[in-house]
MIMARTOR-471602 format. One record per residue (C-alpha): residue number from 1; x, y, z. Coordinates in Angstrom, 1 decimal. Last residue first. Layout:
residues N
NUM / X / Y / Z
...
***
This chain:
residues 365
365 / 4.0 / -7.4 / 3.7
364 / 4.2 / -11.1 / 4.5
363 / 1.6 / -13.8 / 3.9
362 / -1.6 / -13.6 / 1.8
361 / -2.8 / -17.2 / 1.1
360 / -2.0 / -20.7 / -0.1
359 / 0.9 / -21.0 / 2.3
358 / 3.4 / -21.9 / -0.4
357 / 2.0 / -19.2 / -2.7
356 / 2.1 / -16.7 / 0.2
355 / 5.7 / -17.5 / 1.0
354 / 6.7 / -17.1 / -2.7
353 / 4.7 / -13.9 / -2.8
352 / 6.5 / -12.4 / 0.1
351 / 9.9 / -13.1 / -1.6
350 / 8.6 / -11.7 / -4.9
349 / 7.2 / -8.6 / -3.2
348 / 10.5 / -7.9 / -1.6
347 / 12.3 / -8.2 / -4.9
346 / 9.7 / -5.9 / -6.4
345 / 10.5 / -3.2 / -3.9
344 / 14.2 / -3.8 / -4.6
343 / 13.8 / -2.8 / -8.2
342 / 16.5 / -0.2 / -8.8
341 / 18.5 / -1.9 / -7.4
340 / 18.6 / -5.7 / -7.0
339 / 22.4 / -5.9 / -6.9
338 / 22.4 / -3.8 / -3.8
337 / 20.3 / -6.4 / -2.0
336 / 23.3 / -8.7 / -1.7
335 / 25.4 / -6.1 / 0.1
334 / 22.5 / -5.2 / 2.4
333 / 22.0 / -8.8 / 3.3
332 / 25.6 / -9.4 / 4.1
331 / 25.7 / -6.3 / 6.4
330 / 22.5 / -7.4 / 8.2
329 / 23.8 / -10.8 / 9.1
328 / 21.2 / -13.5 / 8.7
327 / 22.2 / -13.5 / 5.0
326 / 25.1 / -15.7 / 5.9
325 / 22.6 / -18.5 / 6.4
324 / 21.9 / -18.5 / 2.6
323 / 18.6 / -19.6 / 1.1
322 / 16.9 / -19.9 / 4.5
321 / 18.5 / -16.7 / 5.6
320 / 16.7 / -15.0 / 2.7
319 / 13.3 / -16.2 / 3.7
318 / 13.9 / -15.5 / 7.4
317 / 15.1 / -11.9 / 6.7
316 / 12.2 / -11.3 / 4.3
315 / 9.6 / -12.6 / 6.8
314 / 11.1 / -10.6 / 9.6
313 / 11.1 / -7.3 / 7.7
312 / 14.3 / -5.4 / 8.5
311 / 15.1 / -4.9 / 4.8
310 / 12.0 / -3.0 / 4.0
309 / 13.5 / -1.9 / 0.7
308 / 12.2 / 1.0 / -1.4
307 / 13.6 / 0.7 / -5.0
306 / 10.4 / 1.0 / -6.9
305 / 9.3 / 4.0 / -4.9
304 / 5.6 / 4.4 / -5.4
303 / 5.0 / 6.8 / -2.5
302 / 2.0 / 4.8 / -1.2
301 / 3.0 / 1.2 / -1.6
300 / 6.8 / 1.0 / -1.6
299 / 7.5 / 4.2 / 0.3
298 / 4.9 / 3.2 / 2.9
297 / 6.8 / -0.1 / 3.4
296 / 10.1 / 1.7 / 3.6
295 / 8.7 / 4.1 / 6.2
294 / 7.1 / 1.3 / 8.2
293 / 10.4 / -0.6 / 8.3
292 / 12.5 / 2.5 / 9.2
291 / 10.4 / 3.3 / 12.3
290 / 7.1 / 4.9 / 13.2
289 / 5.9 / 4.8 / 16.8
288 / 7.0 / 8.3 / 17.6
287 / 7.4 / 10.5 / 14.5
286 / 10.8 / 11.4 / 13.1
285 / 10.7 / 8.6 / 10.6
284 / 7.5 / 9.9 / 9.1
283 / 9.0 / 13.4 / 8.6
282 / 12.2 / 12.0 / 7.1
281 / 10.3 / 9.8 / 4.6
280 / 8.0 / 12.7 / 3.7
279 / 11.0 / 15.0 / 3.1
278 / 12.6 / 12.4 / 0.9
277 / 9.4 / 12.0 / -1.1
276 / 8.9 / 15.7 / -1.8
275 / 5.1 / 16.1 / -2.5
274 / 3.9 / 16.1 / -6.1
273 / 1.8 / 12.9 / -5.8
272 / 0.0 / 14.4 / -2.8
271 / -1.4 / 11.5 / -0.9
270 / 1.1 / 11.5 / 1.9
269 / 0.9 / 15.3 / 2.5
268 / 2.3 / 15.1 / 6.0
267 / 2.4 / 18.7 / 7.5
266 / -1.1 / 19.4 / 6.2
265 / -2.6 / 19.8 / 9.7
264 / -4.8 / 16.8 / 9.3
263 / -1.8 / 14.6 / 8.3
262 / 0.1 / 15.7 / 11.4
261 / -2.9 / 15.3 / 13.6
260 / -3.4 / 11.7 / 12.3
259 / 0.2 / 10.9 / 13.1
258 / -0.2 / 12.2 / 16.7
257 / -3.4 / 10.1 / 16.9
256 / -1.7 / 6.9 / 16.0
255 / 1.4 / 7.6 / 18.1
254 / -0.8 / 8.4 / 21.1
253 / -2.9 / 5.3 / 20.6
252 / 0.3 / 3.3 / 20.3
251 / 1.6 / 4.7 / 23.6
250 / -1.7 / 4.0 / 25.3
249 / -1.7 / 0.3 / 24.4
248 / -4.3 / -0.7 / 21.8
247 / -7.7 / -2.4 / 22.2
246 / -10.1 / 0.5 / 21.5
245 / -11.1 / 0.6 / 25.2
244 / -11.1 / 4.4 / 25.2
243 / -9.9 / 5.8 / 21.9
242 / -12.4 / 8.6 / 21.7
241 / -11.8 / 10.2 / 18.3
240 / -10.2 / 13.6 / 17.8
239 / -7.2 / 12.6 / 15.7
238 / -9.3 / 10.0 / 13.9
237 / -11.8 / 12.6 / 12.9
236 / -9.2 / 15.1 / 11.7
235 / -7.3 / 12.4 / 9.7
234 / -10.6 / 11.3 / 8.0
233 / -12.0 / 8.0 / 9.2
232 / -12.4 / 5.3 / 6.5
231 / -15.8 / 5.5 / 4.7
230 / -18.3 / 2.8 / 5.4
229 / -20.8 / 1.0 / 3.2
228 / -18.3 / -1.1 / 1.3
227 / -19.5 / -4.6 / 2.1
226 / -23.1 / -3.6 / 1.9
225 / -22.9 / -2.3 / -1.7
224 / -25.8 / -0.1 / -2.9
223 / -25.4 / 2.5 / -0.1
222 / -28.7 / 3.8 / 1.1
221 / -27.0 / 5.4 / 4.1
220 / -23.2 / 5.5 / 4.2
219 / -21.6 / 5.0 / 7.6
218 / -18.8 / 7.5 / 8.3
217 / -15.6 / 6.7 / 10.2
216 / -14.6 / 7.6 / 13.7
215 / -16.0 / 4.8 / 15.9
214 / -17.1 / 2.3 / 13.2
213 / -13.9 / 2.7 / 11.2
212 / -11.7 / 2.6 / 14.3
211 / -13.4 / -0.5 / 15.6
210 / -12.8 / -2.2 / 12.2
209 / -9.2 / -1.3 / 12.5
208 / -9.1 / -2.9 / 15.9
207 / -10.7 / -6.1 / 14.7
206 / -8.4 / -6.4 / 11.7
205 / -5.4 / -6.0 / 14.0
204 / -6.6 / -8.6 / 16.4
203 / -7.2 / -11.1 / 13.5
202 / -3.8 / -10.4 / 12.0
201 / -2.1 / -10.9 / 15.3
200 / -0.7 / -8.0 / 17.4
199 / 2.7 / -6.5 / 17.9
198 / 2.2 / -3.5 / 15.6
197 / -0.8 / -3.8 / 13.4
196 / -2.4 / -0.5 / 14.5
195 / 0.6 / 1.5 / 13.4
194 / 0.8 / -0.2 / 9.9
193 / -3.0 / 0.1 / 9.5
192 / -2.8 / 3.8 / 10.1
191 / 0.1 / 4.2 / 7.8
190 / -1.8 / 2.6 / 4.9
189 / -5.0 / 4.6 / 5.6
188 / -3.0 / 7.8 / 5.3
187 / -1.4 / 6.7 / 2.1
186 / -4.9 / 6.3 / 0.6
185 / -6.0 / 4.2 / -2.3
184 / -3.0 / 2.0 / -1.7
183 / -0.3 / 0.5 / -3.9
182 / 0.1 / -3.1 / -5.0
181 / 3.7 / -3.8 / -6.1
180 / 3.4 / -5.9 / -9.2
179 / 4.0 / -9.5 / -10.2
178 / 3.7 / -10.2 / -13.9
177 / 6.5 / -12.8 / -14.1
176 / 5.2 / -14.9 / -11.2
175 / 6.7 / -18.3 / -11.3
174 / 9.6 / -17.3 / -13.6
173 / 10.2 / -14.3 / -11.4
172 / 10.6 / -16.6 / -8.4
171 / 12.7 / -19.2 / -10.2
170 / 15.2 / -16.6 / -11.4
169 / 15.2 / -14.8 / -8.1
168 / 17.8 / -16.7 / -6.1
167 / 20.0 / -17.1 / -9.2
166 / 20.4 / -13.3 / -9.4
165 / 20.2 / -12.3 / -13.0
164 / 16.4 / -12.9 / -12.8
163 / 16.0 / -9.7 / -10.9
162 / 17.0 / -7.6 / -13.9
161 / 15.2 / -9.7 / -16.6
160 / 12.0 / -9.9 / -14.6
159 / 12.0 / -6.1 / -13.8
158 / 12.6 / -5.4 / -17.5
157 / 9.7 / -7.7 / -18.6
156 / 7.4 / -6.2 / -16.0
155 / 8.0 / -2.5 / -16.9
154 / 5.8 / -1.0 / -14.3
153 / 3.3 / 1.6 / -15.5
152 / 0.2 / -0.2 / -14.2
151 / 1.2 / -0.2 / -10.6
150 / -2.4 / -0.8 / -9.3
149 / -2.4 / 2.3 / -7.1
148 / -0.4 / 4.4 / -9.6
147 / -2.8 / 3.7 / -12.5
146 / -5.6 / 4.2 / -10.0
145 / -4.6 / 7.8 / -9.3
144 / -4.4 / 8.5 / -13.1
143 / -7.9 / 7.1 / -13.5
142 / -9.1 / 9.2 / -10.6
141 / -8.0 / 12.3 / -12.4
140 / -9.7 / 11.2 / -15.6
139 / -12.9 / 10.1 / -13.8
138 / -13.5 / 13.3 / -11.9
137 / -17.1 / 13.6 / -13.0
136 / -17.6 / 10.0 / -11.8
135 / -17.1 / 11.1 / -8.2
134 / -20.7 / 12.2 / -8.1
133 / -21.9 / 8.6 / -8.1
132 / -20.7 / 5.4 / -9.6
131 / -17.2 / 4.8 / -11.0
130 / -16.3 / 1.7 / -12.9
129 / -12.6 / 0.8 / -13.4
128 / -11.6 / -1.6 / -16.1
127 / -8.0 / -3.0 / -16.1
126 / -6.1 / -3.2 / -19.3
125 / -4.4 / -5.6 / -21.7
124 / -7.7 / -6.4 / -23.6
123 / -9.7 / -9.6 / -23.5
122 / -11.5 / -10.2 / -20.3
121 / -10.8 / -6.7 / -18.9
120 / -9.4 / -7.0 / -15.4
119 / -11.6 / -5.6 / -12.6
118 / -11.8 / -2.4 / -10.6
117 / -15.0 / -1.2 / -8.8
116 / -15.3 / 2.3 / -7.2
115 / -18.3 / 3.8 / -5.4
114 / -19.2 / 7.4 / -4.9
113 / -18.6 / 10.6 / -2.9
112 / -17.9 / 14.3 / -3.6
111 / -15.5 / 16.3 / -1.5
110 / -15.7 / 20.0 / -0.7
109 / -12.7 / 22.0 / 0.4
108 / -13.4 / 24.7 / -2.2
107 / -12.9 / 22.2 / -5.1
106 / -14.4 / 18.8 / -5.8
105 / -11.9 / 16.6 / -3.9
104 / -12.6 / 12.9 / -4.3
103 / -14.4 / 10.4 / -2.0
102 / -14.5 / 6.6 / -2.3
101 / -16.5 / 3.6 / -1.3
100 / -14.7 / 0.4 / -2.1
99 / -14.4 / -2.5 / -4.6
98 / -11.7 / -4.7 / -6.0
97 / -12.9 / -7.2 / -8.6
96 / -12.7 / -10.9 / -9.4
95 / -16.1 / -11.8 / -8.0
94 / -15.2 / -10.2 / -4.6
93 / -12.4 / -8.2 / -3.1
92 / -13.6 / -5.8 / -0.4
91 / -13.1 / -2.2 / 0.8
90 / -14.5 / 0.0 / 3.6
89 / -16.8 / -2.4 / 5.7
88 / -13.8 / -4.6 / 6.7
87 / -10.5 / -3.0 / 5.8
86 / -8.9 / -5.2 / 3.1
85 / -5.4 / -6.6 / 3.8
84 / -5.6 / -10.2 / 2.6
83 / -8.0 / -9.2 / -0.2
82 / -5.6 / -6.5 / -1.5
81 / -2.7 / -9.0 / -1.8
80 / -5.0 / -11.7 / -3.3
79 / -6.2 / -9.2 / -5.8
78 / -2.7 / -8.4 / -7.0
77 / -2.0 / -12.1 / -7.1
76 / -5.0 / -12.7 / -9.4
75 / -4.2 / -9.7 / -11.6
74 / -0.7 / -10.9 / -12.5
73 / 0.1 / -8.4 / -15.3
72 / 2.3 / -9.7 / -18.2
71 / 1.8 / -7.5 / -20.1
70 / 2.2 / -3.7 / -20.2
69 / -0.8 / -1.9 / -18.7
68 / -3.9 / 0.0 / -19.9
67 / -6.5 / 1.5 / -17.6
66 / -9.9 / 1.6 / -19.2
65 / -12.3 / 3.9 / -17.4
64 / -16.1 / 3.3 / -17.0
63 / -18.4 / 6.1 / -15.9
62 / -21.7 / 5.9 / -14.0
61 / -23.4 / 9.2 / -13.0
60 / -25.6 / 9.5 / -16.1
59 / -27.0 / 5.9 / -15.7
58 / -26.5 / 3.8 / -18.8
57 / -29.5 / 3.7 / -21.1
56 / -27.4 / 3.4 / -24.3
55 / -23.9 / 2.0 / -23.5
54 / -21.2 / 4.3 / -22.2
53 / -18.1 / 4.9 / -24.3
52 / -15.0 / 4.1 / -22.3
51 / -12.9 / 6.8 / -20.7
50 / -9.2 / 6.4 / -21.3
49 / -6.3 / 6.0 / -18.8
48 / -3.0 / 6.9 / -20.4
47 / -1.3 / 4.6 / -22.9
46 / 1.8 / 2.9 / -21.5
45 / 5.3 / 3.6 / -22.8
44 / 7.5 / 1.6 / -20.5
43 / 9.1 / 3.1 / -17.4
42 / 12.7 / 3.1 / -16.4
41 / 13.2 / 3.3 / -12.6
40 / 13.3 / 6.8 / -11.1
39 / 9.5 / 7.0 / -11.0
38 / 9.3 / 6.8 / -7.2
37 / 12.0 / 9.5 / -7.0
36 / 13.9 / 9.2 / -3.7
35 / 16.1 / 11.9 / -2.4
34 / 18.8 / 9.8 / -0.8
33 / 18.4 / 8.9 / 2.9
32 / 21.6 / 9.9 / 4.7
31 / 20.0 / 12.8 / 6.5
30 / 17.1 / 10.6 / 7.6
29 / 19.5 / 8.1 / 9.2
28 / 21.2 / 10.9 / 11.1
27 / 17.9 / 12.2 / 12.3
26 / 16.8 / 8.8 / 13.3
25 / 20.0 / 8.2 / 15.3
24 / 19.5 / 11.6 / 17.0
23 / 15.9 / 10.7 / 17.9
22 / 16.9 / 7.3 / 19.4
21 / 16.2 / 4.2 / 17.5
20 / 14.2 / 1.1 / 18.4
19 / 15.5 / -2.3 / 17.2
18 / 13.6 / -3.8 / 14.3
17 / 11.1 / -6.6 / 13.7
16 / 8.8 / -6.9 / 10.7
15 / 5.3 / -8.2 / 11.1
14 / 4.0 / -11.6 / 10.0
13 / 0.5 / -11.8 / 8.6
12 / 0.5 / -8.2 / 7.7
11 / -2.6 / -6.3 / 9.0
10 / -1.3 / -2.9 / 8.2
9 / 2.3 / -3.6 / 7.5
8 / 3.5 / -4.7 / 10.9
7 / 6.1 / -3.2 / 13.3
6 / 7.7 / -4.9 / 16.2
5 / 9.8 / -3.0 / 18.7
4 / 12.9 / -4.3 / 20.4
3 / 14.1 / -4.0 / 23.9
2 / 13.0 / -7.5 / 25.0
1 / 11.6 / -9.8 / 22.4
***
């Protein structure tokens, strides 16, 4: 499509499409962006993460955390979303659980390592996270991070009631009343995948991300889980990596490494829950190779903005236009989407989920 740039969400099955913007236009758009509070939507009272009692004989560096949520919670669809976008060697979904190797700050610039596994409790309304290794001593902080990543504070009944007022969404929310917006372990990883996935197929994007991990990541020796035996590259490592024959055009490589340098320098604190979201949006939007679609997608999943709206996503536009041809016009779509505030991120997930249900897999987003 001449004169247009295609963006994908990590290894999204069908990327969004948007027209490129000049720097002045981006600055104007950023200045209009409201200060976004990812917790602005009403939240239910949810108990904080709690450490579980360890059975006799348990290893001293293994800790289990219970992560409560408000029912309903659609764990199978959350897992499906993560499975369709998992980075090979870094994370995996198997036997009803999400697994990955992780690191956590230990003070003084030092990070400790370990393994994470998250599954749904068979009886209680909670997820159960198991930490193995030195990271287990930071279980409470990691539990808070996981509550954001798995969207455990969302008020599913309120979201269902609000979106269900629109006749388009009533059957969608009835089909998946516990749908959540899956987050990300790392905002940095999420943006890397979005940049890599531009204008390439799912298979090609997965291949390139795998190359990045093998070229700039860290392979773990004596790791107990073969499918999670790599750590994703750090921002500094990715910024300095040799990208020769990596499989991406030069401009995209420059955009990727420019972004990595920004994160490594501290200018883009994507994973700081206290960072100003509006400033992060504007900073991302000002970077070459990152447009409004990617910014909204990152706001949904990493910044936890319940009202983020990737309105230029190709899948969303096609799904909505199929319901009403007038929605093919951007102005009409924006007007209709206003009624979905403050839960437009969930509206996007319901539309992507409908397509995924039809296709029997992970589609969109």
